[in-house]
C-alpha positions as semicolon CSV with decimal commas, in nm:
position;residue;x (nm);y (nm);z (nm)
1;M;11,587;10,686;7,045
2;E;11,779;10,327;6,879
3;F;11,717;10,153;6,595
4;I;11,828;9,799;6,486
5;S;11,811;9,734;6,135
6;V;11,500;9,426;6,042
7;K;11,781;9,187;6,039
8;Q;11,871;9,217;6,424
9;A;11,479;9,238;6,424
10;A;11,419;8,902;6,251
11;E;11,670;8,749;6,457
12;N;11,616;8,897;6,787
13;W;11,152;8,718;6,744
14;G;11,246;8,407;6,586
15;I;11,067;8,466;6,219
16;S;11,180;8,548;5,861
17;D;11,341;8,911;5,733
18;R;11,021;8,883;5,484
19;R;10,780;8,864;5,759
20;V;10,975;9,144;5,970
21;R;10,940;9,366;5,629
22;V;10,524;9,282;5,541
23;L;10,469;9,380;5,925
24;C;10,682;9,728;5,849
25;D;10,488;9,750;5,559
26;Q;10,131;9,714;5,729
27;G;10,198;9,913;5,998
28;K;10,237;9,646;6,271
29;I;10,520;9,792;6,451
30;P;10,473;10,162;6,577
31;G;10,726;10,416;6,589
32;I;11,032;10,267;6,245
33;I;11,153;10,505;6,032
34;K;11,222;10,426;5,635
35;I;11,486;10,527;5,443
36;G;11,471;10,396;5,100
37;R;11,417;10,077;5,080
38;S;11,560;9,969;5,449
39;Y;11,370;9,996;5,771
40;Q;11,489;10,053;6,139
41;I;11,298;9,971;6,441
42;P;11,337;10,088;6,755
43;V;11,519;9,921;7,000
44;N;11,282;9,832;7,230
45;A;10,995;9,731;6,954
46;V;10,766;9,420;7,053
47;K;10,690;9,153;6,818
48;P;10,356;9,234;6,728
49;V;10,077;8,980;6,851
50;D;9,956;8,701;6,549
51;G;9,662;8,905;6,385
52;R;9,487;8,546;6,385
53;Q;9,411;8,544;6,754
54;N;9,103;8,819;6,649
55;R;9,009;8,751;6,331
56;H;8,661;8,717;6,444
57;K;8,626;9,074;6,625
58;Q;8,489;9,331;6,553
59;I;8,753;9,593;6,618
60;P;8,743;9,980;6,543
61;S;8,964;10,084;6,333
62;Q;9,067;10,364;6,566
63;F;9,201;10,097;6,861
64;A;9,326;9,774;6,586
65;Q;9,690;9,946;6,606
66;I;9,667;10,022;7,008
67;F;9,554;9,634;7,018
68;T;9,843;9,566;6,888
69;Q;10,047;9,670;7,079
70;V;9,894;9,588;7,452
71;D;9,850;9,244;7,279
72;S;10,217;9,220;7,170
73;L;10,307;9,339;7,500
74;K;10,033;9,059;7,663
75;S;10,220;8,815;7,452
76;E;10,584;8,879;7,527
77;L;10,507;8,868;7,967
78;N;10,331;8,524;7,890
79;Q;10,679;8,393;7,701
80;R;10,834;8,513;8,072
81;R;10,586;8,339;8,243
82;P;10,635;8,188;8,522
83;L;10,760;8,482;8,713
84;T;10,981;8,365;8,992
85;P;10,725;8,410;9,360
86;G;10,944;8,714;9,459
87;E;10,918;8,878;9,142
88;V;10,459;8,818;9,149
89;K;10,561;8,884;9,585
90;R;10,682;9,204;9,443
91;L;10,507;9,351;9,162
92;R;10,189;9,241;9,385
93;E;10,282;9,449;9,675
94;E;10,345;9,715;9,466
95;F;10,038;9,787;9,266
96;L;9,854;9,677;9,541
97;V;9,945;9,952;9,739
98;E;9,933;10,219;9,491
99;Y;9,532;10,103;9,369
100;T;9,422;10,070;9,667
101;Y;9,494;10,461;9,732
102;N;9,411;10,532;9,389
103;S;9,096;10,379;9,381
104;N;8,968;10,511;9,727
105;A;9,094;10,889;9,650
106;I;8,954;10,914;9,395
107;E;8,613;10,820;9,560
108;G;8,721;11,129;9,838
109;N;8,985;10,866;10,060
110;T;9,200;11,102;10,288
111;L;9,445;10,895;10,309
112;T;9,816;11,001;10,085
113;L;10,000;10,677;9,948
114;Q;10,249;10,675;10,225
115;E;9,994;10,668;10,440
116;T;9,790;10,441;10,265
117;A;10,082;10,160;10,260
118;M;10,042;10,228;10,713
119;V;9,773;10,152;10,703
120;L;9,834;9,800;10,514
121;E;10,104;9,728;10,697
122;G;9,854;9,741;10,983
123;I;9,963;10,057;11,113
124;T;9,711;10,374;11,259
125;I;9,745;10,679;11,086
126;D;9,649;10,963;11,382
127;K;9,369;11,212;11,269
128;K;9,294;11,046;11,016
129;P;8,966;10,866;10,994
130;L;8,772;10,421;11,081
131;K;8,641;10,490;10,751
132;D;8,913;10,570;10,568
133;H;9,111;10,257;10,797
134;L;8,852;10,024;10,643
135;E;8,788;10,138;10,317
136;A;9,174;10,064;10,246
137;V;9,182;9,751;10,479
138;G;8,865;9,656;10,259
139;H;8,996;9,719;9,911
140;R;9,287;9,516;9,981
141;D;9,040;9,186;10,096
142;A;8,845;9,202;9,750
143;F;9,106;9,242;9,547
144;M;9,301;8,929;9,682
145;Y;9,020;8,758;9,680
146;I;8,961;8,869;9,335
147;Q;9,281;8,702;9,287
148;D;9,187;8,425;9,386
149;L;8,902;8,441;9,159
150;V;9,116;8,419;8,860
151;K;9,330;8,087;8,993
152;D;9,070;7,925;9,023
153;K;8,850;8,008;8,772
154;T;8,575;8,085;8,899
155;P;8,314;8,166;8,667
156;F;8,134;8,505;8,697
157;S;7,815;8,565;8,892
158;E;7,602;8,799;9,018
159;Y;7,756;8,677;9,352
160;I;8,067;8,749;9,347
161;I;7,900;9,096;9,233
162;K;7,786;9,124;9,534
163;Q;8,136;8,944;9,753
164;I;8,366;9,246;9,648
165;H;8,103;9,486;9,731
166;T;8,076;9,381;10,051
167;L;8,438;9,352;10,175
168;V;8,503;9,708;9,983
169;L;8,252;9,834;10,206
170;M;8,372;9,746;10,541
171;D;8,212;10,048;10,703
172;R;7,872;10,006;10,647
173;A;7,758;9,655;10,753
174;E;7,330;9,791;10,672
175;D;7,413;9,770;10,281
176;R;7,732;9,565;10,218
177;G;7,644;9,311;9,920
178;I;7,261;9,469;9,870
179;Y;7,174;9,624;9,583
180;R;7,006;9,985;9,670
181;R;6,673;10,050;9,718
182;I;6,567;10,356;9,685
183;P;6,692;10,649;9,403
184;V;7,029;10,766;9,317
185;R;7,173;11,088;9,152
186;I;7,579;11,078;9,046
187;M;7,766;11,481;9,154
188;G;7,749;11,648;8,820
189;A;7,665;11,390;8,595
190;F;7,434;11,430;8,289
191;H;7,328;11,053;8,334
192;V;7,106;10,940;8,583
193;P;7,077;10,578;8,660
194;P;6,795;10,399;8,687
195;E;6,499;10,334;8,952
196;P;6,609;10,079;9,207
197;V;6,285;9,865;9,101
198;M;6,462;9,834;8,822
199;V;6,853;9,706;8,882
200;P;6,819;9,330;8,956
201;E;6,728;9,218;8,552
202;L;6,972;9,569;8,451
203;M;7,272;9,327;8,641
204;E;7,115;9,016;8,523
205;N;7,154;9,155;8,195
206;L;7,479;9,250;8,244
207;I;7,621;8,990;8,435
208;G;7,537;8,817;8,094
209;E;7,779;9,039;7,868
210;F;8,004;8,975;8,103
211;S;8,206;8,695;7,839
212;N;8,091;8,914;7,437
213;K;8,307;8,708;7,248
214;R;8,253;8,922;6,968
215;L;8,468;9,213;7,105
216;H;8,843;9,297;7,185
217;P;8,882;9,164;7,614
218;I;8,926;9,555;7,570
219;E;8,679;9,754;7,417
220;N;8,439;9,479;7,650
221;A;8,616;9,587;7,986
222;A;8,560;9,903;7,887
223;I;8,213;9,881;7,767
224;F;8,110;9,665;8,098
225;H;8,244;9,850;8,402
226;L;8,106;10,197;8,186
227;K;7,747;9,996;8,202
228;F;7,819;9,911;8,578
229;E;7,868;10,232;8,615
230;G;7,525;10,327;8,468
231;I;7,342;10,107;8,714
232;H;7,478;10,262;9,009
233;P;7,330;9,928;9,200
234;F;7,469;9,989;9,539
235;V;7,418;10,303;9,775
236;D;7,793;10,338;9,772
237;G;8,133;10,198;9,668
238;N;7,990;10,173;9,321
239;G;8,338;10,288;9,212
240;R;8,586;10,109;9,401
241;T;8,327;9,758;9,374
242;G;8,331;9,867;8,897
243;R;8,721;9,942;8,927
244;L;8,743;9,573;9,076
245;L;8,579;9,404;8,845
246;L;8,732;9,535;8,574
247;N;9,049;9,411;8,702
248;L;8,865;9,097;8,736
249;F;8,780;9,086;8,350
250;L;9,116;9,155;8,227
251;M;9,343;8,945;8,468
252;E;9,117;8,637;8,323
253;N;9,159;8,728;7,984
254;S;9,586;8,780;8,063
255;Y;9,555;9,110;8,121
256;P;9,711;9,261;8,435
257;P;9,571;9,461;8,670
258;I;9,539;9,830;8,616
259;N;9,492;10,150;8,840
260;V;9,313;10,386;8,733
261;K;9,496;10,721;8,885
262;F;9,309;10,973;9,132
263;I;9,526;11,259;8,892
264;D;9,330;11,117;8,581
265;R;8,986;11,173;8,738
266;K;8,888;11,367;8,548
267;R;8,962;11,204;8,238
268;Y;8,829;10,891;8,368
269;Y;8,422;11,140;8,486
270;E;8,503;11,234;8,086
271;A;8,492;10,908;8,007
272;F;8,160;10,815;8,154
273;E;8,027;11,145;7,980
274;S;8,115;11,032;7,676
275;Y;7,897;10,719;7,710
276;Y;7,581;10,853;7,861
277;R;7,601;11,188;7,669
278;D;7,703;11,090;7,350
279;G;7,666;10,711;7,321
280;S;8,062;10,657;7,263
281;S;8,277;10,364;7,441
282;H;8,539;10,519;7,300
283;A;8,716;10,788;7,567
284;M;8,679;10,477;7,816
285;T;8,885;10,205;7,585
286;E;9,129;10,422;7,471
287;M;9,112;10,470;7,899
288;I;9,174;10,142;7,928
289;A;9,457;10,026;7,676
290;N;9,629;10,337;7,738
291;Y;9,711;10,156;8,162
292;L;9,756;9,841;7,982
293;E;10,033;9,966;7,761
294;E;10,145;10,127;8,035
295;Q;10,171;9,872;8,304
296;L;10,292;9,602;8,073
297;R;10,620;9,827;8,017
298;N;10,639;9,898;8,376
299;I;10,631;9,503;8,486
300;L;10,881;9,433;8,160
301;S;11,132;9,673;8,216
302;Y;11,146;9,566;8,571
303;L;11,176;9,209;8,475
304;D;11,468;9,331;8,246
305;Y;11,638;9,516;8,525
């Protein structure tokens, strides 16, 4: 790893040498090395975000560093905005194919990543079910819908949830956008979703929690996702709808959308178990924060290329 001096970091970030040393002393810059009274700072370190923006939020101590790191990366990305139309188009297209593939694969869709890309271009894959094709197209349309919601600053509502689900469940016309009327179980899960008669009230309460100003947005997004999947309001399509809602929440708070990968599904499922068995949202919060950091670094690397 390459390092720079305190003075070089101060020049890069437009702050004083003294302020950089204070940030080093406070552990706000990951990866630093202290040699005597001097600090060596990783060349790719980002300027820590101003802590005042989270002054009134309840941030668990174990997340203070990762939240600061993610918010610093987000701040750096915001300084690069507005992106060019070409940059936006390429980033969106690359993300959408991988996101659609992974989110659908978690739920059993058999299309490969390459096949998903082809289906989204309008190509039919021989010997693959129509259901798998419709799931790919529906997921793409649902993601484009939430992009429009963020762009138009549309207030969150029950209608939005049902519209997202309607787009996701293209192959099940009779169940689209309708809360379930039968009990369900999540295969292999500790948690048993509530009886259908309770779903409307639970969803109404959850919608009221969508913008909890006391929590950091990353933790709030994690808890909302955990609760939504726990209610399991629809007969089918809850996972895909829930991950789209998760990204809607993140995007409304100026974070990029994240892609929960198929290869990480065991960790993802264990995060739900941790919440419903042990009452801890930490595993899901950490997972979302890690994905955000990865996504932000990828975007910044692309812009630096």
